[in-house]
C-alpha positions in Angstrom: -62.5 -10.4 27.0 -65.3 -8.2 25.3 -68.3 -10.6 26.4 -67.1 -10.1 30.0 -66.6 -6.5 29.6 -70.3 -6.4 28.5 -71.6 -8.5 30.9 -70.1 -6.1 33.9 -71.6 -3.1 32.0 -75.0 -4.9 31.9 -74.7 -4.5 35.8 -73.6 -0.6 35.8 -76.3 0.1 33.3 -79.7 0.6 35.4 -77.7 3.1 37.5 -76.9 5.1 34.1 -80.2 4.9 32.7 -82.1 5.9 36.2 -80.5 9.3 35.6 -81.1 9.5 31.8 -77.9 8.1 30.6 -76.4 5.0 29.1 -72.7 3.1 28.3 -72.2 1.7 25.0 -69.2 -1.0 24.5 -67.3 0.5 21.6 -64.1 -1.8 21.7 -61.9 -3.6 23.9 -58.1 -3.5 22.7 -55.7 -5.0 24.6 -56.6 -4.1 28.3 -57.9 -0.8 26.9 -61.8 -0.6 27.0 -63.5 2.2 24.8 -66.8 3.2 25.5 -69.3 6.0 24.6 -71.5 7.7 27.3 -75.0 8.5 25.7 -78.1 10.5 26.6 -77.7 12.4 30.0 -74.3 10.9 30.6 -73.1 12.1 27.0 -73.3 16.0 28.0 -73.2 16.1 31.7 -70.4 17.5 33.7 -69.9 14.7 35.6 -69.2 12.4 32.9 -65.5 12.2 34.0 -66.2 10.9 37.3 -68.9 8.4 36.3 -66.5 7.1 33.9 -63.4 6.9 36.2 -64.8 6.4 39.6 -67.5 4.2 38.6 -67.3 2.3 35.2 -63.6 2.3 35.1 -63.2 1.2 38.6 -66.2 -1.4 38.6 -64.5 -3.1 35.3 -61.2 -3.2 37.0 -62.4 -5.2 40.0 -64.5 -7.4 38.1 -61.8 -7.9 35.2 -58.2 -7.5 36.6 -56.7 -7.6 33.0 -58.8 -4.2 32.5 -56.5 -1.5 32.5 -57.8 1.5 31.7 -61.3 2.4 30.2 -61.3 5.5 27.5 -64.3 7.6 26.4 -64.5 7.8 22.4 
């Protein structure tokens, strides 16, 4: 599943990079995806919304076995 998650993150990455940020896949444990927001996204007050409303929603839609996304 890690390869599938990475593939979906590659589709999300350009939008984050356009705002000076990025996302890094740390691990996948069961249905939990662990990511690190970097650059501008790492310190942005909207990071939680980006994580849950953007990254998590997209991953859940594309990969039904994803239960949640945690920031580490």
